[in-house]
C-alpha positions as CSV (number, residue, x, y, z in Angstrom):
1,X,16.4,23.3,9.9
2,X,13.7,25.9,8.7
3,X,10.2,24.7,8.1
4,X,9.3,23.5,4.7
5,X,8.7,26.6,2.4
6,X,7.0,27.1,-0.8
7,X,9.0,27.4,-4.0
8,X,7.4,29.1,-7.0
9,X,8.2,28.8,-10.7
10,X,6.7,30.0,-13.7
11,X,6.3,28.2,-17.1
12,X,5.3,29.8,-20.4
13,X,3.5,27.0,-22.2
14,X,4.1,28.2,-25.8
15,X,7.5,29.8,-25.9
16,X,9.5,26.9,-27.2
17,X,10.6,26.6,-30.7
18,X,8.2,25.2,-33.5
19,X,10.6,22.2,-34.0
20,X,10.2,21.2,-30.4
21,X,6.5,21.4,-30.8
22,X,6.6,19.2,-33.9
23,X,8.7,16.7,-31.8
24,X,5.8,16.8,-29.3
25,X,3.4,14.9,-31.7
26,X,1.7,12.0,-30.1
27,X,1.3,8.6,-31.6
28,X,-2.2,9.6,-32.7
29,X,-0.8,12.8,-34.3
30,X,2.0,11.0,-36.1
31,X,-0.5,8.4,-37.2
32,X,-2.8,11.0,-38.7
33,X,0.1,12.8,-40.4
34,X,1.4,9.5,-42.0
35,X,-2.1,8.6,-43.1
36,X,-2.7,11.9,-44.7
37,X,0.6,11.9,-46.6
38,X,-0.1,8.3,-47.8
39,X,-3.7,9.3,-48.8
40,X,-2.3,12.3,-50.9
41,X,0.3,10.1,-52.6
42,X,-2.5,7.5,-53.5
43,X,-4.7,10.3,-54.8
44,X,-2.0,11.5,-57.2
45,X,-1.3,8.0,-58.4
46,X,-5.0,7.1,-58.9
47,X,-6.2,10.4,-59.9
48,X,-8.9,10.6,-57.2
49,X,-9.5,14.2,-56.1
50,X,-11.8,13.0,-53.1
51,X,-8.8,11.0,-51.7
52,X,-6.6,14.1,-51.9
53,X,-9.2,16.0,-49.8
54,X,-9.1,13.4,-47.1
55,X,-5.2,13.3,-47.2
56,X,-5.1,17.1,-46.8
57,X,-7.6,16.9,-43.8
58,X,-5.5,14.2,-42.1
59,X,-2.3,16.0,-42.7
60,X,-3.5,19.5,-41.7
61,X,-5.2,18.5,-38.5
62,X,-2.2,17.6,-36.5
63,X,-0.2,20.4,-37.9
64,X,-2.8,22.9,-37.0
65,X,-3.0,21.4,-33.4
66,X,0.8,21.9,-33.1
67,X,0.6,25.5,-34.2
68,X,-2.4,26.4,-32.0
69,X,-0.6,24.8,-29.0
70,X,2.6,26.4,-29.8
71,X,1.0,29.8,-30.4
72,X,-1.3,29.6,-27.2
73,X,0.4,31.6,-24.5
74,X,-0.8,29.8,-21.2
75,X,1.0,31.1,-18.2
76,X,0.9,28.6,-15.3
77,X,2.8,28.8,-12.0
78,X,3.5,25.9,-9.8
79,X,4.5,25.5,-6.2
80,X,5.5,22.6,-4.0
81,X,5.1,22.3,-0.1
82,X,7.0,19.7,1.8
83,X,5.6,18.7,5.3
84,X,7.7,18.1,7.0
85,X,11.1,18.7,5.4
86,X,12.9,16.4,7.9
87,X,11.6,12.9,8.8
88,X,13.1,9.9,10.4
89,X,13.6,6.7,8.3
90,X,10.4,4.8,7.4
91,X,8.3,7.9,8.3
92,X,6.1,9.6,5.7
93,X,6.2,13.1,4.4
94,X,3.5,14.9,2.4
95,X,4.2,16.8,-0.7
96,X,1.5,19.1,-1.9
97,X,1.6,20.5,-5.5
98,X,-0.4,23.6,-6.6
99,X,-0.9,24.9,-10.1
100,X,-2.1,28.4,-10.7
101,X,-3.4,29.8,-14.2
102,X,-2.3,33.4,-14.3
103,X,-3.2,33.8,-18.0
104,X,-6.4,35.0,-19.5
105,X,-7.0,31.8,-21.4
106,X,-8.5,28.5,-20.0
107,X,-5.9,25.8,-20.1
108,X,-6.3,22.4,-21.7
109,X,-6.1,19.0,-20.0
110,X,-2.9,19.2,-17.9
111,X,-0.8,16.2,-16.7
112,X,1.5,16.9,-13.7
113,X,4.6,14.6,-12.9
114,X,7.0,15.3,-10.2
115,X,10.6,13.9,-10.2
116,X,11.4,11.9,-7.1
117,X,14.4,9.5,-6.5
118,X,13.8,5.8,-6.9
119,X,14.2,5.2,-3.2
120,X,11.1,7.3,-2.4
121,X,9.0,5.4,-4.9
122,X,7.4,5.8,-8.4
123,X,7.0,9.1,-10.0
124,X,3.6,10.6,-9.1
125,X,1.5,11.7,-12.0
126,X,-1.8,13.5,-11.8
127,X,-4.3,14.4,-14.6
128,X,-5.7,17.9,-13.9
129,X,-8.8,19.2,-15.7
130,X,-9.0,22.5,-17.5
131,X,-8.0,25.5,-15.3
132,X,-10.0,28.6,-15.6
133,X,-8.3,32.0,-15.9
134,X,-7.1,32.8,-12.3
135,X,-8.1,29.3,-11.1
136,X,-5.9,26.8,-9.1
137,X,-5.7,23.2,-8.7
138,X,-4.0,21.3,-5.7
139,X,-2.9,17.6,-5.6
140,X,-0.8,15.9,-3.1
141,X,1.2,12.6,-2.6
142,X,3.2,10.9,0.1
143,X,6.8,9.8,0.0
144,X,8.6,7.4,2.4
145,X,12.2,6.0,2.6
146,X,13.7,3.4,4.8
147,X,17.2,4.7,4.0
148,X,18.5,7.9,5.5
149,X,19.9,10.7,3.2
150,X,19.0,13.8,1.5
151,X,16.6,13.3,-1.6
152,X,15.9,16.0,-4.2
153,X,12.2,16.5,-5.1
154,X,11.5,18.1,-8.6
155,X,11.6,19.7,-10.9
156,X,7.9,19.5,-11.6
157,X,7.0,18.7,-15.1
158,X,3.7,20.1,-16.8
159,X,2.4,18.4,-19.9
160,X,-0.1,20.2,-22.1
161,X,-2.2,18.6,-24.8
162,X,-4.6,19.8,-27.4
163,X,-8.4,18.8,-27.4
164,X,-7.8,16.1,-30.0
165,X,-4.7,14.7,-28.4
166,X,-2.5,15.3,-31.4
167,X,0.3,17.1,-29.6
168,X,1.8,17.1,-26.2
169,X,4.3,19.6,-24.9
170,X,6.3,19.2,-21.7
171,X,7.4,22.3,-19.6
172,X,9.6,21.9,-16.5
173,X,9.7,24.2,-13.6
174,X,13.1,25.1,-12.1
175,X,12.3,24.9,-8.4
176,X,13.3,22.0,-6.3
177,X,13.1,20.9,-2.7
178,X,15.1,18.6,-0.5
179,X,13.6,15.9,1.8
180,X,16.0,14.9,4.6
181,X,15.6,11.5,6.0
182,X,17.4,11.3,9.4
183,X,18.1,8.2,11.4
184,X,15.5,6.8,13.5
185,X,15.6,8.1,17.1
186,X,14.4,5.8,19.9
187,X,13.1,7.3,23.2
188,X,15.6,6.2,25.9
189,X,14.7,5.7,29.6
190,X,15.9,8.4,31.9
191,X,18.5,6.4,33.8
192,X,22.0,7.2,35.2
193,X,24.7,5.4,33.3
194,X,27.5,4.2,35.5
195,X,25.5,4.2,38.6
196,X,26.1,6.7,41.4
197,X,29.8,6.2,42.0
198,X,31.3,9.3,43.7
199,X,33.6,11.3,41.6
200,X,32.7,9.9,38.2
201,X,29.6,9.3,36.1
202,X,26.3,10.9,35.2
203,X,25.1,11.6,38.7
204,X,28.1,13.8,39.7
205,X,27.9,15.8,36.3
206,X,24.2,16.4,36.7
207,X,24.6,17.8,40.1
208,X,27.3,20.1,38.9
209,X,25.2,21.2,36.1
210,X,22.2,22.0,38.4
211,X,24.2,23.5,41.5
212,X,27.6,24.6,40.1
213,X,30.9,25.1,42.2
214,X,32.5,28.1,43.4
215,X,35.6,29.1,41.6
216,X,38.5,28.6,44.0
217,X,40.3,31.6,42.7
218,X,39.1,34.8,44.7
219,X,39.1,38.2,43.3
220,X,39.3,41.7,44.5
221,X,36.4,43.1,46.5
222,X,34.1,45.5,44.3
223,X,31.6,47.9,45.5
224,X,28.3,46.2,46.2
225,X,29.7,42.7,46.8
226,X,28.1,40.8,49.6
227,X,30.4,40.8,52.6
228,X,29.4,37.3,53.4
229,X,31.4,36.1,50.4
230,X,34.7,37.7,51.8
231,X,37.4,35.1,51.6
232,X,39.4,36.0,54.9
233,X,42.4,33.7,54.3
234,X,43.1,35.4,50.9
235,X,42.4,38.8,52.4
236,X,45.1,38.2,55.0
237,X,47.6,37.0,52.4
238,X,46.9,39.9,49.9
239,X,46.4,42.7,52.4
240,X,43.1,43.7,50.8
241,X,39.5,42.4,50.8
242,X,39.1,39.4,48.5
243,X,35.8,37.7,47.7
244,X,35.0,34.3,46.4
245,X,33.7,34.4,42.7
246,X,30.1,33.8,42.0
247,X,28.9,30.3,41.4
248,X,29.9,29.1,37.9
249,X,27.4,26.5,36.7
250,X,29.3,23.7,35.0
251,X,27.4,21.8,32.3
252,X,27.9,18.1,32.1
253,X,30.0,16.9,29.3
254,X,29.4,13.9,27.1
255,X,31.0,12.4,24.0
256,X,29.2,10.0,21.7
257,X,31.7,8.1,19.5
258,X,30.4,6.5,16.3
259,X,32.6,3.9,14.5
260,X,32.2,4.4,10.7
261,X,34.9,2.0,9.5
262,X,33.7,0.1,6.5
263,X,35.8,-2.9,7.4
264,X,33.9,-3.1,10.8
265,X,30.4,-3.6,9.5
266,X,29.1,-6.5,7.4
267,X,26.2,-6.0,5.1
268,X,24.2,-3.0,3.8
269,X,20.7,-1.7,3.8
270,X,18.1,-0.6,6.4
271,X,18.7,-3.6,8.6
272,X,22.4,-3.6,8.5
273,X,24.5,-3.3,11.7
274,X,25.9,0.1,10.6
275,X,22.4,1.5,10.3
276,X,21.7,0.3,13.9
277,X,24.9,2.1,15.1
278,X,24.0,5.3,13.4
279,X,20.4,5.2,14.8
280,X,21.9,4.4,18.3
281,X,24.3,7.3,18.1
282,X,21.4,9.8,17.0
283,X,19.2,8.5,19.9
284,X,21.9,8.8,22.5
285,X,22.9,12.3,21.4
286,X,19.3,13.5,21.3
287,X,18.5,11.9,24.7
288,X,21.5,13.4,26.4
289,X,21.0,16.9,24.9
290,X,17.5,16.8,26.3
291,X,18.9,16.0,29.7
292,X,21.1,19.1,29.6
293,X,24.4,17.6,28.6
294,X,26.9,19.4,26.3
295,X,27.2,16.5,23.7
296,X,30.2,16.0,21.3
297,X,29.5,13.8,18.4
298,X,32.8,12.1,17.4
299,X,33.7,9.6,14.5
300,X,36.5,7.2,14.3
301,X,38.4,9.5,12.0
302,X,38.7,12.0,15.0
303,X,36.4,14.6,13.3
304,X,33.4,16.0,15.1
305,X,30.0,16.3,13.8
306,X,28.4,18.4,12.5
307,X,31.3,20.9,12.7
308,X,34.8,21.4,14.1
309,X,33.3,22.0,17.6
310,X,31.0,19.1,17.3
311,X,27.7,20.9,18.2
312,X,28.2,24.4,17.0
313,X,29.3,25.7,20.3
314,X,26.9,27.2,22.8
315,X,25.3,29.4,20.2
316,X,22.6,26.8,19.5
317,X,19.9,25.4,21.9
318,X,19.6,21.6,22.5
319,X,16.8,21.4,19.9
320,X,18.9,23.2,17.1
321,X,22.0,21.1,18.2
322,X,20.0,18.1,17.9
323,X,18.8,18.9,14.4
324,X,22.3,19.7,13.2
325,X,23.5,16.4,14.4
326,X,20.7,14.5,12.8
327,X,21.3,16.2,9.5
328,X,24.9,15.3,9.7
329,X,24.0,11.7,10.6
330,X,21.6,11.5,7.7
331,X,24.4,11.8,5.2
332,X,27.3,10.1,7.1
333,X,28.8,7.0,5.4
334,X,31.6,4.5,6.0
335,X,35.1,6.0,6.4
336,X,38.2,4.6,4.6
337,X,40.1,4.3,7.9
338,X,41.0,0.9,9.5
339,X,41.8,2.0,13.1
340,X,40.4,4.0,16.0
341,X,43.6,5.8,17.0
342,X,42.6,9.2,15.5
343,X,39.4,9.1,17.8
344,X,41.7,8.3,20.7
345,X,43.8,11.3,20.0
346,X,40.7,13.5,19.6
347,X,39.5,12.2,23.0
348,X,42.7,13.6,24.6
349,X,41.4,17.2,24.3
350,X,37.8,16.6,25.5
351,X,38.6,16.1,29.1
352,X,36.7,13.8,31.4
353,X,33.0,13.1,31.1
354,X,30.5,10.5,30.1
355,X,31.6,8.5,26.9
356,X,29.1,6.4,24.9
357,X,30.5,4.5,22.0
358,X,28.8,2.6,19.2
359,X,31.4,0.3,17.8
360,X,31.7,-2.2,14.9
361,X,33.7,-5.5,14.9
362,X,36.9,-5.1,16.8
363,X,40.1,-7.0,16.6
364,X,42.8,-7.4,19.3
365,X,44.6,-4.1,18.3
366,X,41.5,-2.0,18.1
367,X,40.3,-3.4,21.4
368,X,43.4,-2.2,23.0
369,X,42.8,1.2,21.6
370,X,39.3,1.4,22.9
371,X,40.5,0.2,26.3
372,X,42.8,3.2,26.4
373,X,39.9,5.5,25.8
374,X,38.4,4.7,29.2
375,X,41.3,6.5,30.9
376,X,40.0,9.8,29.6
377,X,36.5,9.4,30.7
378,X,34.6,9.1,33.9
379,X,32.0,6.6,32.7
380,X,32.4,4.7,29.4
381,X,29.6,2.6,27.9
382,X,30.3,0.8,24.7
383,X,27.6,-1.1,22.5
384,X,29.6,-3.4,20.3
385,X,28.2,-5.1,17.3
386,X,28.2,-8.9,17.7
387,X,29.7,-9.7,14.3
388,X,29.0,-13.4,14.8
389,X,25.3,-12.9,15.4
390,X,24.8,-10.6,12.5
391,X,26.7,-13.0,10.4
392,X,24.2,-15.9,11.3
393,X,23.6,-18.8,13.7
394,X,26.5,-20.8,12.1
395,X,29.2,-18.3,13.1
396,X,28.3,-18.0,16.8
397,X,30.4,-21.0,17.8
398,X,33.4,-20.1,15.6
399,X,36.7,-18.8,16.8
400,X,35.6,-15.3,15.6
401,X,32.4,-15.6,17.9
402,X,34.7,-16.7,20.8
403,X,37.1,-13.9,20.1
404,X,34.4,-11.3,20.3
405,X,33.4,-12.5,23.9
406,X,37.2,-12.1,24.9
407,X,37.3,-8.6,23.6
408,X,34.3,-7.6,25.5
409,X,36.0,-9.0,28.6
410,X,39.0,-6.9,27.9
411,X,37.0,-3.7,27.6
412,X,35.1,-4.6,30.8
413,X,38.4,-5.1,32.7
414,X,39.5,-1.6,31.4
415,X,36.4,-0.1,33.0
416,X,33.9,0.0,30.2
417,X,30.4,-1.1,30.4
418,X,30.5,-3.1,27.3
419,X,27.3,-4.8,25.8
420,X,27.1,-6.8,22.6
421,X,24.5,-5.8,20.1
422,X,22.6,-8.7,18.2
423,X,20.3,-8.4,15.4
424,X,16.9,-7.0,16.6
425,X,18.3,-5.6,19.7
426,X,16.4,-2.7,21.1
427,X,18.5,0.3,22.3
428,X,16.2,1.4,25.1
429,X,16.6,-2.0,26.7
430,X,20.3,-2.1,26.3
431,X,20.5,1.4,27.6
432,X,18.6,0.5,30.8
433,X,20.8,-2.7,31.2
434,X,23.9,-0.5,30.9
435,X,22.6,1.6,33.8
436,X,21.8,-1.4,36.1
437,X,24.4,-2.4,38.8
438,X,24.8,-5.8,37.3
439,X,25.0,-4.5,33.7
440,X,28.3,-5.9,33.1
441,X,27.4,-9.4,34.2
442,X,23.9,-9.3,32.4
443,X,25.6,-8.1,29.1
444,X,28.2,-11.0,29.3
445,X,25.4,-13.6,30.1
446,X,22.9,-12.4,27.3
447,X,24.3,-10.9,24.2
448,X,20.8,-10.4,22.7
449,X,19.4,-8.4,25.6
450,X,16.6,-6.3,24.3
451,X,16.0,-8.3,21.2
452,X,12.5,-8.1,19.7
453,X,10.4,-11.2,19.1
């Protein structure tokens, strides 16, 4: 995502209709106007000329203020700078507002108000003293959200008042900015998931990514080819010189599966299990991208994020791909699906590689579907939400809690490294546990591994 820019807008302070200016009378101005009309009426009834003069003064003062403020042509420009434009949940962003007076007249007292969503806090208001011709004023405020998403900021509203406080006019700038709140990303330990088993797992893919393998299909000899790469057996078969192809580095493949089914996650809010799963998927994707993996982010609907190819192809670097994925995860919501079969079908086309899944509550049917996903992957790690623990201590001894343990056992028998996720669990601890040789036994023994005190 590009860095936060500066959006400018201009507002002519006195180009509205006179009726709109009259509607801008403050409580003081309306009181003066009402008192003046009442005094003029009383002077007519009582025949007091002095009271009529007082009534005319009280009536004309707010009207003159309205006309002067309406006719005064203040030209003010406003700009907003958002730093940074993308922040993780619970982190702060700084919003800087700048007002420039580009007219030849000194402005009156200004009040700035920026529109922000309720999730970011109350609307910030600032009172700015008179701005001289060519002068500027700068103010700033901070916003923070515990919920991921895209939040619009603006438009900026500018309120002008006369020196007596009789009239107040509001002008709005047209420029807006967007604050993107992405899921929290935890730093994961650099461990090898799945151990060092030959033929599968992280270790084998990493070695391929670093060293590569010769293409077994030879090609015809070309002028300048190194004779040491001549493939003599193919040369004898074809009757001409054949050489081995140059090494073709193979990038390690990984799929991060995020279960977004609404029926699989209880509760809502920053501490809900679905938010933990989204944050976990973001952390795993960023971590694996930094380690050189080609990461595909897949959901239960079978669609890849952020686009059809999941990462924008090889046209983006790891940092850009991570940014695209985080932006997509900032807006992801529960799906209407009830099964994981679309994700299983999508995995059929991804080939073998590391598979990391963040799953909600599983029934027997969906457990069988997840178990079949393991056949398409060399190493598979699943972080399964422990619905009984999230529901409360009373639900841990129920049939639902015992059924969750049985489903984890089914996944482990299918070759998964399946770990339950309890409230307060820390993904770095679970990640390290998944990479340990006794990770399965440890996961079965302690479903709250990595929980914070």
